[in-house]
Structures are given as structure tokens and as C-alpha cells.
C-alpha positions as CSV (number, residue, x, y, z in Angstrom):
1,M,-21.7,138.7,18.1
2,L,-23.6,135.5,17.2
3,W,-26.6,137.2,15.7
4,P,-26.2,140.0,13.1
5,K,-28.3,143.0,13.8
6,A,-30.4,142.4,10.7
7,V,-31.4,139.0,12.0
8,K,-32.1,140.3,15.5
9,N,-34.4,142.9,14.0
10,R,-36.5,140.2,12.5
11,I,-36.9,138.0,15.6
12,K,-39.9,138.7,17.8
13,T,-39.2,139.3,21.4
14,G,-41.3,140.0,24.5
15,G,-45.0,140.8,23.8
16,D,-44.4,140.7,20.0
17,Q,-44.1,136.9,20.2
18,E,-47.9,136.6,20.8
19,I,-48.7,138.4,17.5
20,V,-49.2,135.6,14.9
21,R,-50.0,138.1,12.2
22,S,-51.4,141.5,11.6
23,Y,-53.7,142.7,8.9
24,P,-54.3,146.4,7.9
25,Y,-57.9,145.5,7.3
26,R,-60.1,142.8,9.0
27,S,-61.4,141.9,5.5
28,A,-57.8,141.0,4.5
29,C,-57.8,138.1,7.1
30,P,-58.8,135.0,5.1
31,S,-62.1,133.5,6.1
32,T,-60.2,130.2,6.4
33,V,-58.4,131.6,9.4
34,W,-61.7,132.3,11.2
35,G,-62.9,128.8,10.2
36,E,-59.8,127.0,11.4
37,L,-59.7,128.9,14.7
38,T,-63.4,128.0,15.3
39,A,-62.9,124.4,14.3
40,N,-59.8,124.0,16.6
41,A,-61.4,125.5,19.7
42,A,-62.6,122.9,22.2
43,D,-63.4,124.8,25.4
44,D,-64.3,128.4,24.8
45,L,-65.6,130.4,21.9
46,F,-66.2,134.1,22.8
47,F,-67.5,136.4,20.1
48,A,-67.3,139.9,21.6
49,G,-67.8,142.1,18.5
50,Y,-70.4,144.8,18.7
51,T,-72.5,143.2,15.9
52,N,-70.7,139.9,15.0
53,Y,-72.9,139.8,11.9
54,F,-70.1,139.1,9.4
55,L,-69.4,135.7,10.9
56,W,-72.7,134.3,9.5
57,L,-71.8,135.6,6.0
58,D,-68.2,134.6,5.9
59,Q,-68.4,131.1,7.5
60,P,-70.3,128.4,5.6
61,H,-72.7,126.4,7.9
62,F,-71.7,128.5,10.9
63,V,-74.9,127.5,12.8
64,A,-74.1,123.8,12.2
65,T,-70.5,124.4,13.3
66,L,-71.5,126.1,16.5
67,L,-74.1,123.4,17.3
68,G,-71.4,120.8,16.9
69,K,-69.2,122.7,19.3
70,L,-72.0,123.0,21.9
71,D,-72.9,119.3,21.6
72,N,-69.2,118.5,22.4
73,G,-69.2,120.7,25.5
74,C,-67.7,123.9,24.2
75,R,-68.8,127.1,25.8
76,V,-70.1,129.6,23.2
77,R,-70.7,133.2,24.1
78,F,-71.8,136.3,22.2
79,L,-71.5,139.8,23.6
80,L,-73.5,142.2,21.5
81,G,-74.3,145.9,21.5
82,D,-77.9,146.8,22.4
83,P,-79.7,147.4,19.1
84,E,-81.8,150.1,20.9
85,G,-79.0,151.7,22.8
86,E,-77.9,155.3,22.4
87,V,-74.3,154.3,21.5
88,T,-75.7,152.1,18.7
89,R,-77.7,155.1,17.3
90,S,-74.7,157.3,17.6
91,R,-72.5,154.9,15.8
92,E,-75.1,154.6,13.0
93,R,-74.9,158.4,12.5
94,V,-71.1,158.2,12.4
95,E,-70.9,155.3,9.9
96,E,-73.6,156.5,7.6
97,V,-74.0,153.1,5.8
98,A,-77.1,151.5,4.5
99,L,-76.7,148.3,6.6
100,S,-77.0,149.9,10.0
101,V,-75.4,148.8,13.2
102,S,-78.8,147.8,14.7
103,T,-79.7,145.8,11.6
104,R,-76.4,144.0,11.8
105,I,-77.0,143.1,15.5
106,R,-80.5,141.8,14.6
107,I,-79.0,139.6,11.9
108,T,-76.8,138.0,14.5
109,L,-79.8,137.6,16.9
110,E,-81.7,135.8,14.1
111,Q,-78.9,133.5,13.5
112,I,-78.3,132.8,17.2
113,E,-82.0,132.0,17.5
114,K,-81.4,129.0,15.2
115,L,-79.0,127.5,17.7
116,G,-81.9,127.0,20.1
117,S,-81.4,126.4,23.8
118,H,-78.1,124.9,24.9
119,Q,-76.5,124.9,28.4
120,G,-73.2,126.2,26.9
121,L,-74.7,129.0,24.9
122,E,-74.8,132.5,26.5
123,V,-75.8,135.8,25.0
124,R,-75.5,139.3,26.6
125,Y,-75.8,142.9,25.6
126,S,-72.9,145.1,26.8
127,A,-74.0,147.3,29.7
128,T,-75.0,150.9,28.9
129,E,-71.9,152.3,30.6
130,D,-69.6,149.9,28.6
131,A,-71.2,150.3,25.2
132,V,-68.7,153.0,24.1
133,N,-65.8,150.8,25.0
134,H,-67.4,147.8,23.3
135,V,-68.2,149.5,20.0
136,S,-64.6,150.6,19.6
137,L,-62.9,147.3,20.1
138,S,-63.9,143.8,19.0
139,V,-62.4,140.7,20.6
140,F,-63.0,137.2,19.2
141,R,-61.5,134.4,21.3
142,F,-60.9,130.8,20.3
143,D,-59.4,129.0,23.4
144,G,-55.8,130.3,23.5
145,E,-56.0,132.4,20.3
146,A,-57.8,135.6,19.5
147,L,-58.6,138.0,16.7
148,V,-58.8,141.6,17.8
149,T,-60.1,144.6,15.8
150,P,-59.7,148.2,17.1
151,H,-62.3,150.2,15.2
152,L,-60.9,153.4,13.5
153,A,-63.0,156.6,13.5
154,R,-65.8,156.3,11.0
155,L,-64.8,153.0,9.6
156,V,-66.9,149.9,9.8
157,G,-65.3,146.7,11.2
158,H,-64.1,145.2,7.9
159,D,-62.1,148.3,7.1
160,S,-60.3,148.4,10.5
161,P,-57.1,146.6,11.3
162,L,-56.9,143.1,12.9
163,L,-54.4,141.3,15.1
164,H,-54.2,137.5,15.3
165,L,-52.9,136.7,18.8
166,R,-51.8,133.5,20.5
167,K,-51.4,133.2,24.2
168,L,-47.8,132.3,25.2
169,S,-47.5,133.8,28.7
170,T,-49.4,135.3,31.5
171,G,-50.0,139.1,31.2
172,G,-49.2,139.3,27.5
173,L,-51.1,140.9,24.7
174,F,-53.6,138.0,24.5
175,D,-54.4,138.3,28.2
176,R,-54.8,142.1,28.0
177,F,-57.4,141.9,25.3
178,A,-59.1,138.8,26.8
179,E,-59.4,140.6,30.2
180,H,-61.0,143.6,28.5
181,A,-63.7,141.3,26.9
182,E,-64.2,139.5,30.2
183,E,-64.7,142.7,32.1
184,L,-67.4,143.8,29.6
185,W,-69.0,140.4,29.8
186,S,-69.1,140.5,33.6
187,R,-71.3,143.6,33.5
188,G,-73.3,142.5,30.4
189,V,-77.1,142.1,30.4
190,P,-78.1,138.5,29.8
191,I,-80.7,138.0,27.1
192,D,-82.8,135.1,25.9
193,A,-81.5,134.8,22.3
194,T,-84.5,132.6,21.4
195,K,-86.8,135.5,22.0
196,A,-84.6,138.6,21.5
197,V,-85.5,139.1,17.8
198,R,-89.2,139.4,18.7
199,N,-88.7,141.6,21.8
């Protein structure tokens, strides 16, 4: 009686409340959103895309930004696909693009190498048995917010949709995707990012 149906239909309820915004393409999400989320995170930055390479292209001075975060005690993690893995090779055949998946991973490794050794910096390859689940879903977490991209069929990441999520409760959408990334991380293979490019 108090709320007309048209108004009710526009009010987010339940799990929908954690969706800040959705984008039909990851590339439609402004680079300023990525920059602001990174800048505002104080405790935990977790980049669990299969390649993560676009971050270095879209974010000016990203290395310097991450160094500042690390110096201030922020944990910074990268979960990458294995550039030599079978899932990587299979995905390259599916995508059929000049900038291959393994090349994009190596771009990220080269950039991470510039960060040097820091106690709060951790890098892992997803485990062989998890690679197929990793390549199909990217989760980027910035403390209590996340950007999530489910990868569609043959499309590369920037052509797949993106959800911007903000944690409001336990067991909501944010937690579901965060738990997925943490599970992959728990079985990931630690690598020395300062030597990974040369290995």
C-alpha cells in the first residue's frame, strides 16, 4: 500500500543489494573504477584473473601504485594461469587472437618482476586441476568490493560481462565469488615472480 509496484520493482532486495553495477562488457567499466577501487583498498588486493595483463595497460603507474600499497602494509596477490599449461594452450586455440593467453600472462609476470621482493606480495599459478575453472571466471578483489568477469565462450576478457560487487552481508554474492577465488588460491602453486619470466 505504501510502495507502488513500480517503485518496488526498482528497489534492490536480497542478494541484488550487493550489485553496485553491471556492465555488458568488461571494457565498458571505466578505468577510473579500477583505479579508485585499488586506491581505496587498504588491506587486501587480490587479482585472480587468468592473465591480469590489461591492468598494466589501463592503470597509469600501476607498479608505483602497488608499491605504495605494499609499503603501507596491504597484502597484494596475483593468481595467474600457468603459461605452459594445457588449459592455456587450449584457450589460445579457442580465442584465436594474435596476443595469446601465454603472452598476456608473461606481460603480467614482467610487470610483477618490477615490484621486487616484498613481504606482502604473493604470486601463484592456479593448480593444474583448477585451471579450467580459473580461465572461465576472473575475480578481482579490493577489500570489501570486487569486480567479477565470467568469460563467455570464445570471447576474451574485455568482451565478457562484468559485475561490480560490494560486500554487505555474510554469504552474499560477494562472499560466493570471493570464496571461489580463495579456494583456487589455496591449491595454487607459489612462484618466485622475480624469476618467473626467465624460467
